[in-house]
N, C-alpha and C positions, 0 to 999 in steps of 0.2 A: 221387303229390304231394301236399304239405300246402299250404295257404293261403299260408303262411310262403314257400316256394321259387317258388310262382309269381309273386308280387310282385316278387322279387327279381330273378326272369329276366326280366320286362317290361322292368325298369327297367335293365337290361346293354342289352336291344337297343334302348330309345329311344337310350342313350347312342351307340350304335355308329353309327344312321341320325342321329343329329344329327351325329356328328364327321365323316360322310361327305360331308356336304354344307355343311358349315360355309363353304368356300371360295366354294361360289356363294350365299352370302348378299347383299344389296344392302342398302346402309348409307343412308340419305339426308343428303347433306350441310349443313351448318348453313349457316343462312341470314346471308347480309351484311347486318350492322348498319345499318341504313337514318338517313343522316345527314339532320336535317331543317336547316332552314335558322335559323340562329341571328340572332336581333337582336343589333347594335353600335350600344347609345346612349354610346359615349367621344366622337363627333366629331358630335353631332347627329341630329337626329330624320333618318327614311327610309336609315341605313346597314344592313347585314347582312353577316356574313360571307360570302364565296365560300366554298362547301365544299372541306373538305380544305386551307385554307390561315389564311393569321391577318389576311389581308388585307380592308377592310371596302371593300363598294360601295355608291354609292347612283344610282340610276336617276330621271334627271329629263327633264324637258322642257317644252316649251308646242307648242300648234297656235294658229294666228291669222287671221283672216281679217278681210280692212278695205274701206270702199270711200273713194277720195279724189277730193275735189274741189278740182282747179287745184293751185298747189304752192306753199306759203309761201314757199320756197327760190329761185326762180327765176321771175320772171315771164315768161320765155319758154318756158316749161315746153311742149310740143305735149300737151298731153291737156287736158282736162276732167274725165269724169271717169275714173278708173283702179282696176279692183277687182285686189286684192293680197294672197296668201295663203301662210302663213309655216307651217313646222315645224322645228321645232328638238329635239336631243338631247344630252342633257347625262350626262356619264360623270365619278362623281367618287372616287375610291380615299383611301384612308389605311391607313398601316401604324404602328403604332406602334415607334419605336427608338430606342435611346441618346441618339440628339440632338433627339429629338420627332419627331412626327407626318413622316413620307414621302408626302406627297401628289401625285394626279396630277389635271389637270382637262383633260379633252376636252370639245369642244363642235361639233357640227355644226348645218349652217345648208340647208334647201332651201327657194327661194323662186318661186314661180310669179304671171306677172303677166297680164294680158289681151293676147292676141296668140300667146300660147304659148309666150311665153319665159319660159325656166326655168334656173337655177344653183343650183351647189353650192358651200355654201362653208365650209371651215376653220376656224372661228370664232377657237376657244382650241385649244390643245394646251401644256400647261404642268407642270414639274417643281419642287415646293416641297419644303424642309428645312431647317429652324433658321433660318427667317427668310429666305433666299434663295428667290427663283424665277428659272426659268429655261425660255424658251419664249417663245409666241405668246400673249399677252396687250393689253390697250388700254393705252395709253400712262400710265405715271404720273403725267404732268400733269393726266389725267384723271379715275383710278382715285382717285387720294390724295386728290381733292379731294371728290368725290362726284358729277362731270359735274355737271349745273345743276338745273332745278325737277323735278316732276314730272308733265312733260308729254310729250307723243309730240314734238312739234315744238322740243324743247328748245335743239336746236345752231343754229337760223335764224341766230344770231351764232356764228359760230366760235367752239369751248371748249378747241381740240385734237386731238390725232391718237388712231383708235382702230388695233388689229390690228396690232401691229407685235413682229416677233421683240427681246428683251430679257433681261437679266440683272438680277434689282432684289435688291433689300436692305432688308427692312422691320423697324424696333425700335418696340418696343412697352416702354414701363416698365414699365406697370401702375399707373401712376396719375394716366392722362389725358395723358402726353405720348405723342407717335408721332412718326416721322421714317420718311424713304424718302428712298435713292440708287438711281439706275437709268440705268445704259448702255444705250442703243436703237440698234436698227439704222437707219443715215440711208438707207440703200435702200430706205424702205420707207416705206409710208403718201403719204399724198397730195400732199407735195410734195417725191419722192426725187430727182427731176431738176432739180430747183431752181425753184419759183415764178419767177424774176427773171430767167433765162435762164442760169443756173452751170449749166456743165459739168462733171458729175457721174461720171462713164465711168472715170475713174481714182481715185476719193473712196475712200478706204479709213477713216477715224476715224468713230467712232461720236458719236451725238449723247447727251446727260447733261442730267439730269432728278432736283433735288433738292428736297428738301420737309421741313418740319417742322411739327407741330401739338399743340394744348391743348386739350383738353374735361373740363370743370367743371359738374355738373349740366344747366340748362337751355342752358349756353351752349359754343359750341365755337368755334375758330378756326385754319384751316391757310391756311400761305403756301406756292407751290411755284413752280421755277422752270425755264426749259427752253432748252436750247441748241442751235440745230438749225447741225450742221458744214460742210454745203454752204451755206446762206448766210449762215454766220457772223455771225447774230444770233439774238435769241431772246427768250423774254416771262417774265412772272412774272405769277400768279393768286394773290391770297388771299381768303378768304371767311372770314365769318361766319356760324354758324347759330343758331337760336335756337329748344327748343319746349317749348311751355308749356301742351300738354296739350289745350287749344282752338283754337292754331291753333299753326303753323309758321311760321318764315320764316328769308330767307335772303339774304346779300348779296355779291356778288362783284363783284372790280374787275380788271382787267386791262390790264399795261402792256406793247407792245413797244418793243422797241430802236431799230428804226429803224422810223416809221410809213411810209415811202414805199416799204418792200418788206412782200414775205409770208414768213412762215417756216412749218415746220411747228409753231409754237407760236401763231403770231398768222396763222392763214391767213382761208380764205373757205370757204363752202359754197354761194355765191351762184351758181355755174356761169356762164353765159352772160349775164348780169345785169351783167357788168363791163363798161365801156364798153372798146374796141377797143383793145388798147396800155396799157393802164392796170389792171391787175388789184388795185391794193394801194388803188382806190378801194372794193373790194368785201370789203377786209380790214378790221382795226379804225380803220387811222388811228394814230397814238399811243397810245392807251386803247380798254375796252370796260368796260362794266356790265352785271350781270345781277341782279336781284332777282326772289324770289318770296315767295308764300303757300300753304300750304296749311291747308284748312278740314276736318277731319272731323265729319260733319253727325250720321251713326250709325256702327255697325260694319261696315254693306254703303256707305254713301256718304261719298264725300269731293269736296270743290271745290277744285281750283286754280288758281292765276295767275301767271305768267310776265312779265315786261317784261324787253327789252336794247335796249342805245343805244350805238352807238360814234362817236368822233372822226371818223370819216369818214362820218356822219351816218347810219346804219342802224339803223331803228326798228321792233323785233318784239314783239309781243304773242302771249300764246296762254293760251289758260281751257280749260278742260274737267271735266267730272263722269265720276269713278271709280266704278262701281256692282258690285256684287257683290252679286247675284240670289243665288247660292248659291255656296258654298267653291268656290274655283279656278277659277271664272267670271267674267270681267270681262269689262263692256260699258261702253265708253268712247268718248262724240262730244267731237270737240274742234274750236276753230275759232281760226284763226291769221288775223296782220294782219301786214304786213309793207311799210315804204316804203324805198325806196331813194333820197336825195336826186341822186345821184350821175349817175342817168339819166333823176328824174324821173318815177317809176314806182311804183304799188304793187300790192298782189295780197290779197285775202281768199282763205283756203282753210279745206279742211274736211276731219275725216276722222271715219268710224265705224269703232269697230274692234271684234271681237269674241276674245276671247281664253280657251283654257283648258289653263290650267298646269298638271302635275303632278310 
């Protein structure tokens, strides 16, 4: 047997053995492709794509703890010092469609007070598409005008309802002109049962809010009106804003269609301070005024002042300092003074707030 025959025989033997064991070979499975979270910058900072979808998600919220000394809203409030802690979680989604972004907004709130009092609230839950919003948000009577000043106790003089179901359409012309119209749930909010004794048990008509505004350069103007279908009265607010860089200021006025009554849009936040049987004396009366100024001292420090007065002779003044020692951490001391002429009482109140947002 020569060398060539030996090599050919060995190769044939190896081929047979390999064929015999081919069916038993173990083939490693291909690893699944790892999908990393992708940033979604089309809708602003903080959004990312939910893996496997074209929907963008933003997770945010805050943790707040504060000490309160007396109440700026009610001189009869039965606490001297109150320690209050709150947590909020906000989930926002956005998906591109042929009608523009399809958005949702969900916000949950948990509160804990002295004595173990705790409660959970679905603060906001809404769907938005093509300028329309449906669900639970603050009343457009507040949202459209931008609430009041940059202070904690900004609504000692009532400026409108919060947290109610609605169908809203917002219009933005892109040239500074904006408008809003909103149909709001008449059976939600602070005066759902009728603040003046109205029977709402068989009431089905919604409330209506409408407004328009214009902004150009440092100046902005907005006007909004709300109609309470239970009380069959309403209110109008007009607001002027100016931002000059070194300081900003606003002036807002409100008119009540019937100063002898409370309604959802011209109500009261003063609780038991109202004289018995005469709740309207703690409302606006015929009119209310708010004004304020904000002065940024530097990038970490800002001073704010807000004053408010009503036809019913309620005077409210609040000032605070907002200090951001590091990014997203707020330390905010605030001092308030309120005077109620109808009951000949006044009250000093203070808050020291610590808040971490994310």
